[in-house]
C-alpha positions as CSV (number, residue, x, y, z in Angstrom):
1,X,80.8,97.9,75.4
2,X,83.0,95.9,77.2
3,X,83.2,97.6,80.9
4,X,86.1,97.3,83.7
5,X,84.3,98.3,86.6
6,X,86.7,99.1,89.6
7,X,84.7,98.7,93.0
8,X,82.4,96.7,91.4
9,X,80.7,95.3,94.8
10,X,80.7,98.5,96.4
11,X,77.6,100.5,97.3
12,X,77.4,102.7,94.4
13,X,79.7,100.4,92.3
14,X,77.1,97.9,92.5
15,X,75.0,100.2,91.0
16,X,76.7,100.5,88.0
17,X,76.8,96.7,87.7
18,X,74.1,96.3,87.9
19,X,72.1,98.9,85.6
20,X,75.1,97.7,82.8
21,X,74.0,94.7,82.4
22,X,70.5,95.1,81.2
23,X,72.0,98.5,79.4
24,X,73.7,96.4,77.1
25,X,76.9,96.1,78.7
26,X,79.2,93.7,79.0
27,X,80.6,93.8,82.6
28,X,84.3,92.7,84.4
29,X,83.9,93.8,88.3
30,X,87.0,93.8,89.6
31,X,86.3,94.2,93.1
32,X,89.6,93.4,96.8
33,X,86.1,92.6,98.7
34,X,87.2,94.7,101.4
35,X,85.5,95.8,104.1
36,X,83.1,97.7,103.0
37,X,82.6,94.7,99.5
38,X,79.6,92.8,99.2
39,X,79.1,90.1,96.2
40,X,75.7,90.0,96.8
41,X,75.2,93.2,95.9
42,X,75.9,92.3,92.2
43,X,73.8,88.9,92.7
44,X,71.0,89.5,90.7
45,X,73.7,89.5,87.5
46,X,76.4,87.4,88.4
47,X,75.1,84.9,86.4
48,X,74.9,86.6,83.2
49,X,77.1,86.0,80.5
50,X,78.1,89.2,79.9
51,X,78.9,89.2,83.6
52,X,83.0,88.0,84.7
53,X,83.9,89.5,88.6
54,X,88.3,89.7,89.4
55,X,89.1,89.7,92.9
56,X,92.5,92.0,92.5
57,X,93.9,95.1,94.8
58,X,94.2,98.6,92.4
59,X,97.5,98.9,93.6
60,X,98.7,95.5,92.2
61,X,99.9,96.1,88.9
62,X,101.0,92.7,87.3
63,X,97.4,91.9,88.1
64,X,95.3,94.9,86.3
65,X,98.1,93.9,83.5
66,X,96.8,90.4,83.7
67,X,93.0,91.5,83.7
68,X,93.2,94.1,81.0
69,X,95.2,92.0,78.9
70,X,92.8,88.9,79.1
71,X,89.5,90.8,79.4
72,X,90.6,93.6,76.6
73,X,88.1,96.2,78.1
74,X,86.5,98.8,75.8
75,X,86.0,101.5,78.9
76,X,87.3,101.6,82.5
77,X,85.2,102.8,85.2
78,X,87.5,103.7,88.1
79,X,85.3,103.5,91.7
80,X,87.1,101.8,93.9
81,X,88.3,103.8,96.8
82,X,88.5,104.1,100.4
83,X,85.0,106.5,101.0
84,X,84.1,107.0,104.6
85,X,85.6,110.5,105.9
86,X,85.4,109.0,109.5
87,X,87.5,106.7,109.0
88,X,90.0,108.7,106.9
89,X,90.1,110.8,110.2
90,X,90.9,107.6,112.4
91,X,93.4,106.3,109.6
92,X,94.3,108.5,106.7
93,X,97.3,106.3,105.1
94,X,95.0,103.6,103.8
95,X,93.2,106.0,101.8
96,X,96.7,107.7,100.4
97,X,97.2,104.1,99.1
98,X,93.8,103.3,97.5
99,X,93.2,106.0,96.2
100,X,95.7,108.0,95.2
101,X,98.3,105.2,94.2
102,X,95.6,102.8,93.2
103,X,94.7,105.3,91.1
104,X,98.2,105.4,89.5
105,X,98.1,102.0,89.0
106,X,94.8,101.5,87.3
107,X,96.0,104.9,85.1
108,X,99.7,103.7,84.0
109,X,97.7,99.9,83.2
110,X,95.1,101.7,81.6
111,X,97.1,103.9,79.3
112,X,99.7,100.7,78.8
113,X,96.8,98.1,77.9
114,X,95.7,101.3,75.5
115,X,99.1,102.2,74.0
116,X,98.8,98.4,73.1
117,X,96.2,98.3,71.0
118,X,97.1,101.4,69.1
119,X,95.6,104.4,71.1
120,X,92.1,103.5,70.0
121,X,90.2,107.2,70.1
122,X,87.5,105.2,71.1
123,X,88.2,103.9,74.9
124,X,87.7,105.6,77.9
125,X,88.9,105.8,81.5
126,X,85.8,106.9,83.6
127,X,87.3,108.4,87.3
128,X,84.1,108.9,89.2
129,X,84.8,111.0,92.0
130,X,82.6,113.3,94.8
131,X,81.6,117.1,95.3
132,X,84.1,116.8,98.6
133,X,86.7,117.8,96.9
134,X,85.3,121.3,96.3
135,X,85.2,122.0,100.2
136,X,82.2,123.7,102.2
137,X,80.0,125.9,101.0
138,X,78.2,128.9,103.0
139,X,74.2,129.8,102.7
140,X,74.0,130.3,99.3
141,X,75.7,129.2,95.8
142,X,76.2,126.0,94.4
143,X,79.4,123.9,93.1
144,X,80.1,123.6,89.6
145,X,82.9,121.7,87.3
146,X,84.5,125.1,87.7
147,X,84.5,125.6,91.4
148,X,87.9,125.7,92.8
149,X,89.6,122.3,95.1
150,X,89.6,123.0,98.7
151,X,89.1,119.3,100.3
152,X,89.1,119.9,104.2
153,X,89.2,115.8,105.4
154,X,92.0,113.2,104.5
155,X,89.6,111.7,102.3
156,X,88.6,114.2,100.3
157,X,92.1,115.4,99.7
158,X,93.0,111.8,98.4
159,X,89.7,111.9,96.3
160,X,91.5,115.8,95.2
161,X,94.8,114.4,94.6
162,X,93.3,111.0,92.6
163,X,91.4,114.0,90.3
164,X,94.8,115.6,89.6
165,X,95.8,112.7,88.2
166,X,93.4,111.4,86.2
167,X,93.9,115.0,84.5
168,X,97.6,115.1,84.5
169,X,97.4,111.6,82.4
170,X,95.0,113.1,80.6
171,X,97.0,116.2,79.3
172,X,101.0,114.6,79.6
173,X,99.7,111.4,77.4
174,X,96.7,112.0,76.2
175,X,94.6,109.0,77.9
176,X,91.2,109.7,76.7
177,X,89.2,110.3,80.1
178,X,86.1,111.5,80.9
179,X,85.2,112.5,84.9
180,X,82.6,112.8,87.1
181,X,81.9,114.3,90.5
182,X,78.7,113.3,92.5
183,X,76.6,114.2,95.5
184,X,75.8,112.5,98.7
185,X,74.8,109.0,97.6
186,X,71.7,106.8,100.0
187,X,69.6,103.6,98.5
188,X,69.7,100.4,98.8
189,X,72.9,98.6,99.4
190,X,73.7,101.2,101.2
191,X,76.9,99.7,103.6
192,X,76.0,100.1,107.1
193,X,78.2,102.9,108.5
194,X,76.5,105.6,106.4
195,X,74.6,108.0,107.9
196,X,71.1,106.9,106.2
197,X,71.5,103.3,107.0
198,X,72.9,103.9,110.4
199,X,69.5,105.7,111.4
200,X,67.2,103.1,109.6
201,X,68.8,100.2,111.6
202,X,69.6,102.6,114.8
203,X,65.7,102.8,114.8
204,X,64.6,99.2,114.0
205,X,66.5,98.5,117.1
206,X,65.2,101.3,118.9
207,X,69.6,102.5,120.0
208,X,70.2,106.4,119.9
209,X,70.3,107.6,116.9
210,X,73.2,109.6,116.9
211,X,73.5,113.4,115.0
212,X,76.2,114.8,114.8
213,X,75.9,118.6,116.1
214,X,72.6,120.1,115.6
215,X,72.3,118.4,113.0
216,X,72.5,121.7,110.5
217,X,75.0,120.2,107.9
218,X,72.9,120.0,104.9
219,X,74.3,118.0,101.9
220,X,72.9,116.9,98.2
221,X,71.0,113.4,98.0
222,X,71.3,111.5,94.9
223,X,69.8,108.2,94.5
224,X,72.4,105.9,93.9
225,X,70.8,104.1,90.9
226,X,69.6,107.7,89.6
227,X,73.8,107.8,90.2
228,X,74.8,104.8,87.9
229,X,72.3,105.3,85.1
230,X,73.8,109.0,85.1
231,X,77.6,107.7,85.1
232,X,76.6,104.9,82.4
233,X,75.5,107.8,80.1
234,X,78.7,109.7,80.8
235,X,81.5,106.7,79.7
236,X,79.1,106.5,76.6
237,X,78.3,109.9,75.2
238,X,80.5,112.2,77.4
239,X,83.0,114.5,75.5
240,X,86.9,113.6,76.3
241,X,88.4,115.5,78.8
242,X,85.2,116.7,80.1
243,X,84.4,117.0,84.1
244,X,80.3,116.2,85.2
245,X,78.5,117.0,88.5
246,X,76.3,114.6,89.4
247,X,73.0,115.5,91.8
248,X,70.2,115.2,92.6
249,X,68.8,118.4,93.5
250,X,67.6,117.2,97.1
251,X,69.7,119.5,99.6
252,X,68.8,119.1,103.0
253,X,69.8,119.6,106.2
254,X,70.8,115.7,108.5
255,X,68.4,116.5,111.0
256,X,65.6,116.9,108.5
257,X,66.8,113.8,106.6
258,X,66.8,112.3,110.1
259,X,63.5,113.3,110.9
260,X,62.2,112.2,107.3
261,X,63.2,108.6,107.9
262,X,62.0,108.4,111.5
263,X,58.4,109.4,110.0
264,X,58.6,107.0,107.1
265,X,59.3,103.7,110.2
266,X,56.8,105.6,112.1
267,X,54.5,104.3,108.9
268,X,56.5,100.8,107.8
269,X,57.5,99.9,111.2
270,X,55.4,101.3,113.9
271,X,56.6,98.9,116.8
272,X,58.4,101.2,118.5
273,X,57.1,104.5,117.1
274,X,57.5,107.6,117.6
275,X,61.2,107.1,116.5
276,X,62.6,110.6,116.4
277,X,62.6,110.2,120.5
278,X,65.5,108.5,119.7
279,X,67.4,111.4,118.5
280,X,70.5,111.7,120.0
281,X,72.9,115.2,119.4
282,X,77.0,113.9,119.4
283,X,80.0,115.9,118.9
284,X,80.6,116.7,115.8
285,X,83.5,115.1,113.8
286,X,86.8,117.2,112.9
287,X,86.9,119.3,109.5
288,X,82.8,118.4,108.9
289,X,81.9,120.7,106.3
290,X,79.1,122.9,106.3
291,X,77.1,122.5,103.2
292,X,77.6,120.9,99.8
293,X,74.9,121.5,96.9
294,X,76.0,120.9,92.9
295,X,74.9,122.4,90.1
296,X,74.4,119.3,87.8
297,X,73.4,121.8,84.2
298,X,76.0,120.5,82.6
299,X,75.4,116.7,82.4
300,X,71.3,117.6,82.0
301,X,72.3,120.7,78.9
302,X,74.7,118.1,77.0
303,X,73.7,114.7,77.7
304,X,70.2,114.8,78.9
305,X,70.8,113.6,82.2
306,X,68.5,114.3,85.1
307,X,67.4,112.6,88.4
308,X,64.3,110.7,88.1
309,X,63.6,109.8,92.1
310,X,62.1,112.5,94.4
311,X,64.1,112.3,97.9
312,X,61.1,111.4,99.4
313,X,60.6,108.6,96.9
314,X,63.6,107.5,97.3
315,X,64.4,107.3,101.2
316,X,60.9,105.4,100.5
317,X,62.0,102.8,98.7
318,X,65.3,103.0,100.7
319,X,63.2,102.2,104.2
320,X,61.6,99.7,102.0
321,X,64.7,97.9,101.1
322,X,65.9,97.7,104.4
323,X,62.6,95.8,106.3
324,X,62.8,93.3,103.0
325,X,66.3,92.4,103.5
326,X,67.2,92.0,106.9
327,X,70.4,89.3,106.6
328,X,71.7,91.4,103.3
329,X,72.9,94.7,106.5
330,X,72.6,91.8,109.7
331,X,75.7,90.0,108.1
332,X,77.1,92.9,107.2
333,X,76.8,94.5,111.2
334,X,79.4,91.8,112.3
335,X,82.2,93.8,110.3
336,X,84.9,95.6,112.0
337,X,84.2,99.3,112.9
338,X,80.2,98.7,112.2
339,X,77.9,100.2,114.7
340,X,81.0,101.7,116.9
341,X,81.6,106.1,116.8
342,X,84.5,106.8,114.1
343,X,86.3,109.9,113.5
344,X,86.9,111.2,117.1
345,X,91.0,110.9,116.6
346,X,90.9,114.1,115.3
């Protein structure tokens, strides 16, 4: 299968690219190379004859039409998105433009291409989204594929809108789509403005480790390489028009994640230990959802996927990767906004 992957130089997208090639697929990586993208993320497969790269913006319809016509993909995996909640609070316009308008342009370009090809039944448009579209949970319960949407941030609202567009293009135009909503990802190549890399890198530098509020917000953590395998399983075998929740079965409060990382660093990098002395509780961000939890039974029961990495294993692998790849993250720390406290304009 030849797959057009949007956002393939980003965190999750690059994991999909790296997983797709060994799985026997050809990949066309479409990425605008915005601040959070890095082609080093796909260096391990960049020389493979089944890999091609196209620098383009998903809002550029002419570029999309050219790429579809030139590469003739069998499927689209649409991951390109603005994804940092704090940045969405400070500047929601970029999220509307990319996540909503960009998804519209992708859908229309894919529909035109699919129509020109005679509407082949084996074409797939796989839209990748987030569990944040469902809003927040209390102490009990989990998100299912039937949970009503209730987004609380500009980011999650823009992703919810894009989900609705994909569903509408399937129902109205018959575009063959599959959809997924995932829990919080972590792992190698995670851009250094998100929680887990911030904890690792601040601890290594001896800087305060910021924890929003009291750190009681709960997330289900999904190792990114497990997520990539799940996404490829869905594009290969998922039922048309079907939505699949993807989770790691690893619920943990943010403060517990921070302490686990500090304990791993105490062993792997004893200089500066105990690292948990750097924990600093800071003002919470506006609209911070209390708890996310995923019921991933549908993808397990229908497609046979389940996570392979426990939270402790994944965190150890992640810390080890950052310790071994300093050049990668040191270069990214120079980019705009990295290391600054964002999301306070609310």
